[in-house]
C-alpha positions in Angstrom: -2.5 -16.7 1.1 -3.0 -18.1 -2.4 -6.4 -18.0 -4.0 -8.0 -21.5 -4.2 -8.6 -22.9 -7.7 -12.1 -22.4 -9.0 -14.3 -25.5 -9.0 -16.0 -27.1 -11.9 -19.3 -26.3 -10.2 -18.6 -22.5 -10.2 -17.4 -22.7 -13.9 -20.5 -24.6 -14.9 -22.8 -22.1 -13.1 -21.1 -19.2 -14.9 -21.2 -20.9 -18.2 -24.9 -21.7 -17.8 -25.7 -18.1 -16.9 -23.7 -16.9 -19.9 -25.4 -19.3 -22.3 -28.9 -18.3 -21.0 -28.1 -14.6 -21.6 -26.6 -15.4 -25.0 -29.8 -17.2 -26.1 -31.8 -14.1 -25.2 -29.5 -11.7 -27.0 -25.9 -12.4 -28.0 -24.5 -8.9 -27.7 -23.7 -7.9 -24.1 -24.3 -11.5 -22.8 -21.2 -11.5 -20.6 -22.0 -8.1 -19.1 -25.6 -9.3 -18.2 -24.3 -12.5 -16.8 -21.7 -10.7 -14.7 -24.4 -8.4 -13.2 -26.6 -11.4 -12.5 -23.8 -13.3 -10.7 -22.2 -10.2 -9.0 -18.8 -10.6 -10.6 -16.8 -8.6 -13.2 -17.4 -9.1 -16.9 -13.9 -10.2 -17.6 -14.3 -12.8 -14.9 -17.3 -14.2 -16.8 -15.2 -14.3 -20.0 -12.3 -16.1 -18.2 -14.6 -18.6 -16.6 -16.4 -19.4 -19.9 -13.1 -20.0 -21.6 -11.9 -22.2 -18.7 -15.2 -24.1 -18.6 -14.8 -25.0 -22.3 -11.2 -25.9 -21.9 -12.3 -28.4 -19.1 -15.0 -29.8 -21.4 -17.9 -28.5 -19.2 -20.0 -27.3 -22.1 -22.8 -30.0 -22.5 -22.8 -29.8 -26.3 -19.0 -30.3 -26.4 -19.2 -33.1 -23.8 -21.8 -35.0 -25.8 -19.7 -35.0 -28.9 -16.5 -35.8 -27.0 -18.2 -38.8 -25.4 -19.3 -40.1 -28.7 -16.0 -39.5 -30.5 -14.0 -40.7 -27.5 -10.9 -38.5 -27.9 -11.0 -37.1 -24.4 -9.6 -33.8 -25.8 -11.3 -30.4 -26.1 -10.5 -28.8 -29.5 -10.8 -25.1 -29.7 -11.7 -24.5 -33.3 -12.5 -27.7 -35.2 -15.5 -29.7 -36.6 -16.3 -32.9 -34.7 -18.7 -35.3 -36.4 -20.3 -38.4 -35.1 -23.2 -40.6 -36.1 -25.8 -38.3 -34.6 -24.0 -35.0 -34.0 -22.0 -32.5 -36.0 -20.7 -29.4 -34.2 -18.1 -26.7 -34.6 -16.1 -26.3 -31.4 -15.5 -22.6 -31.6 -15.5 -20.4 -28.4 -18.1 -17.6 -28.3 -16.7 -14.1 -28.9 -15.1 -12.8 -25.8 -16.1 -9.2 -25.1 -12.8 -7.5 -24.3 -12.6 -4.2 -22.4 -9.5 -2.8 -20.9 -11.2 -1.4 -17.8 -12.9 -4.7 -17.1 -9.6 -6.6 -17.5 -8.0 -4.3 -15.0 -11.0 -4.5 -12.7 -10.8 -8.3 -12.8 -7.1 -8.3 -12.0 -7.7 -6.5 -8.7 -10.9 -8.3 -7.6 -10.6 -9.4 -4.0 -7.6 -7.2 -3.2 -7.2 -7.0 0.5 -8.4 -3.6 1.7 -6.1 -1.3 3.6 -6.2 -1.4 7.4 -7.9 1.4 9.2 -5.8 4.6 9.5 -6.2 6.7 12.6 -7.6 10.2 11.9 -5.6 13.2 13.0 -6.5 14.8 16.3 -7.1 18.2 14.7 -7.9 19.3 11.1 -8.9 22.8 9.9 -12.1 22.4 7.8 -11.5 25.7 6.1 -8.3 24.4 4.5 -7.4 22.1 1.7 -3.9 20.9 0.8 -3.2 19.8 -2.7 -0.2 17.5 -3.5 0.2 17.6 -7.3 2.5 14.8 -8.4 3.4 15.2 -12.1 5.8 13.2 -14.2 7.1 10.8 -11.7 8.0 8.4 -14.5 8.4 5.3 -12.3 10.3 2.7 -14.2 12.7 5.1 -16.0 16.3 4.1 -16.1 19.1 6.7 -16.1 22.8 6.0 -16.1 24.7 8.5 -13.9 27.8 8.7 -16.2 25.5 9.8 -19.0 22.9 11.9 -17.2 24.6 13.0 -14.0 22.3 10.9 -11.8 21.6 7.2 -11.5 17.9 6.6 -11.4 15.7 3.5 -11.5 12.3 2.2 -10.2 13.5 1.8 -6.6 15.0 5.3 -6.6 11.8 6.8 -8.1 9.6 5.1 -5.5 11.9 6.2 -2.6 12.0 9.8 -3.9 8.2 9.8 -4.2 7.6 8.6 -0.7 10.3 10.8 0.9 9.1 14.0 -0.9 5.4 13.4 -0.2 6.3 12.7 3.4 8.3 15.9 3.7 5.4 17.9 2.1 2.8 16.3 4.4 4.8 17.0 7.5 5.4 20.6 6.6 1.9 21.4 5.6 -0.9 22.5 7.9 -3.5 20.0 9.2 -6.1 20.7 6.5 -9.5 19.1 6.7 -9.0 17.9 3.1 -5.9 16.5 1.4 -5.9 15.9 -2.4 -3.3 13.6 -3.7 -3.2 14.2 -7.4 -1.2 12.1 -9.8 -1.2 14.4 -12.9 0.0 12.0 -15.6 3.1 10.1 -16.6 3.2 8.4 -13.2 4.7 5.5 -15.0 7.4 5.8 -17.6 6.1 3.1 -19.9 2.6 2.0 -20.8 3.4 -1.7 -21.3 6.2 -4.1 -21.9 7.0 -2.7 -25.4 8.8 0.2 -23.7 7.7 2.8 -26.1 5.5 5.9 -25.8 2.0 4.8 -27.0 1.6 7.7 -29.5 4.9 8.5 -31.1 6.5 5.0 -30.4 9.5 6.8 -29.0 12.0 4.3 -27.5 12.2 4.4 -23.7 15.1 3.6 -21.3 13.2 1.3 -18.9 14.6 -0.2 -15.7 12.7 -3.4 -15.3 9.7 -5.6 -16.1 6.4 -3.7 -16.4 4.8 -6.1 -13.9 7.4 -5.2 -11.3 7.1 -1.5 -12.0 3.4 -1.7 -11.4 3.7 -3.7 -8.3 6.4 -1.4 -6.8 4.7 1.9 -7.8 1.3 0.9 -6.4 2.9 0.0 -3.1 4.8 3.4 -3.0 1.7 5.4 -4.0 -0.3 3.6 -1.3 2.1 4.7 1.4 1.9 8.3 0.1 -1.9 8.2 0.4 -1.7 6.7 3.9 0.7 9.4 5.0 -1.8 12.0 3.8 -4.7 10.2 5.6 -2.8 10.3 8.9 -2.5 14.1 8.5 -5.9 15.1 7.0 -9.4 14.3 8.0 -10.4 13.4 4.4 -8.2 12.4 1.5 -9.2 12.5 -2.1 -7.0 10.6 -4.6 -7.1 11.3 -8.4 -5.0 9.5 -11.0 -4.9 11.0 -14.5 -3.4 9.7 -17.7 -0.3 11.1 -19.4 1.2 10.5 -22.8 3.5 7.8 -21.3 0.8 5.9 -19.3 -2.4 6.5 -21.2 -3.7 3.0 -20.4 -1.5 1.7 -17.5 -2.6 4.6 -15.2 -5.9 2.6 -14.9 -4.1 -0.2 -13.2 -3.0 2.2 -10.5 -6.4 3.7 -10.3 -8.3 0.5 -9.9 -5.8 -1.0 -7.4 -6.1 2.1 -5.2 -9.9 2.1 -5.5 -9.9 -1.6 -4.3 -7.4 -1.0 -1.6 -9.4 1.8 0.0 -12.9 0.6 -0.7 -13.6 0.2 3.0 -11.8 3.4 4.1 -14.5 6.0 4.8 -11.9 8.8 4.9 -10.2 8.0 1.6 -12.0 8.5 -1.7 -10.6 7.2 -5.0 -13.2 8.0 -7.6 -13.1 6.0 -10.8 -13.9 8.9 -13.2 -13.0 8.4 -16.9 -11.5 11.3 -18.7 -8.3 13.4 -18.5 -9.4 16.4 -16.4 -9.5 16.8 -12.6 -11.9 19.5 -11.5 -12.8 20.2 -7.9 -14.7 22.9 -6.0 -13.7 24.0 -2.5 -15.6 27.0 -1.2 -14.7 29.8 -3.5 -11.8 27.9 -5.0 -11.9 26.0 -8.3 -9.0 23.5 -8.7 -8.3 21.9 -12.0 -5.6 19.8 -13.6 -4.7 18.1 -16.9 -1.4 16.5 -17.9 -1.0 19.2 -20.5 -0.1 17.0 -23.5 -3.3 17.5 -25.5 -3.7 21.3 -25.6 -2.1 24.6 -24.6 -3.0 26.2 -21.3 -5.1 28.9 -23.0 -7.3 26.3 -24.7 -7.6 24.3 -21.5 -8.8 27.4 -19.7 -11.5 28.0 -22.3 -12.6 24.4 -22.1 -12.9 24.6 -18.3 -15.0 27.9 -18.5 -17.3 26.2 -21.0 -17.7 22.8 -19.5 -17.9 24.0 -15.9 -19.6 27.4 -16.3 -21.7 27.1 -13.1 -18.7 26.3 -11.0 -16.7 29.0 -12.6 -19.5 31.5 -11.7 -19.6 30.4 -8.1 -15.8 30.6 -7.5 -13.5 33.5 -7.1 -10.1 31.8 -7.0 -9.3 29.4 -9.9 -6.2 27.3 -10.4 -5.1 25.1 -13.3 -2.2 22.6 -13.0 -0.4 20.9 -15.9 2.8 19.0 -16.3 4.3 17.2 -19.3 7.1 19.6 -20.2 9.0 19.1 -16.9 9.9 22.7 -16.3 8.2 25.4 -14.3 6.0 28.1 -15.9 3.0 30.1 -14.7 0.7 32.8 -16.0 -2.7 34.4 -15.2 -5.0 33.5 -18.0 -8.6 34.8 -18.1 -9.4 34.4 -14.5 -7.3 31.3 -13.8 -3.8 31.1 -12.3 -2.1 28.5 -14.5 1.0 26.7 -13.3 3.1 24.1 -15.2 4.7 21.7 -12.7 8.3 20.6 -12.6 8.8 16.8 -12.9 9.4 14.6 -9.9 11.6 12.3 -12.0 15.3 12.6 -12.7 16.5 13.3 -16.3 17.1 10.4 -18.6 19.3 10.2 -21.7 16.7 11.8 -23.9 16.3 14.8 -21.6 20.1 15.2 -21.3 20.8 14.9 -25.0 18.1 17.5 -25.8 19.6 20.0 -23.2 16.6 19.9 -20.9 17.9 21.4 -17.6 14.9 21.7 -15.4 15.3 20.5 -11.8 13.1 17.9 -10.1 10.6 19.2 -7.6 7.4 18.4 -5.6 5.2 20.8 -3.8 2.2 21.0 -1.6 -0.2 24.0 -1.9 -2.8 24.9 0.8 -5.9 26.8 0.0 -8.4 28.6 2.3 -12.0 28.0 1.2 -12.6 31.8 1.0 -9.2 33.4 0.5 -7.6 31.0 -2.0 -3.9 30.0 -1.7 -2.4 30.7 1.7 0.8 28.6 1.9 3.1 26.4 -0.1 5.8 23.9 0.6 8.5 22.8 -1.9 10.9 19.9 -2.0 13.6 19.8 -4.7 16.4 17.6 -5.8 
């Protein structure tokens, strides 16, 4: 059902609150008005701009009435007999997180999902999804396998479903998206850092819409199998900003689901304590495994001291590798995606794979399930 257009009364109320806060202190006025009205900051910015475009600002309206143009200029001096005013919109406080939050305000929450009849509270199953690269385009004649957004979403749902079905009924399921969930960060179709040109299947809007739906179905499969589900979405070098759209969409979708937790935690690390187990993850693009281990030991010294079994997961390089490093078992995940032209031309030969790993709170890893292309 389409959202009804906002009324002039609501716009005027928001504008008045914003102006009152701005008179007190200009910096942070939108944030304070948002808190006062119980809406997102970007929503305040949008409503202020819309109110001005409709001529709802009293100062603007006075000048318009006297000049008699009926138009609302955005940046121009209007002068009448008694008034002289510059119609310039106030500075809009821009924040990527708030823009994403505003885009998903009012998202319909997910329906209630029935809990499993049995779940072992001593077990936790981790589903580490790395390098799904949804939105990637590969031409079979060039790469050996046709691949696009639809194929990526179908693979993700199928493989997660197989892993869930083959894993024990753990009390906790952790669905971890460990970076590069999306192939492109925006419509420019380049990696944000190196500006490497990407082979992209479709419009970024459609990629986001399709991937969020697919990821939601994966979360709900896990919720039907585990008593509690924790969802973490981390950034990668391909989706360093776009990952937030997925994160906020999932947080809104499951905001009323008591068994599904989607924490909105800034940063690039996942760290979780389960009994004597320490589980950690990072995309792996910023530092080598040895340095990540040292950072975890320093930043989480108390958790390190309480735990006996420690695990670090990374991705990024798309091929499997593992090593015991100073008290942590480090493992580099294979990618979920198929190879694109870049991977093929650089002779990267790693196979796609997804796995689920189950841990006992006292004994550490006890079982593992793998699905491969």
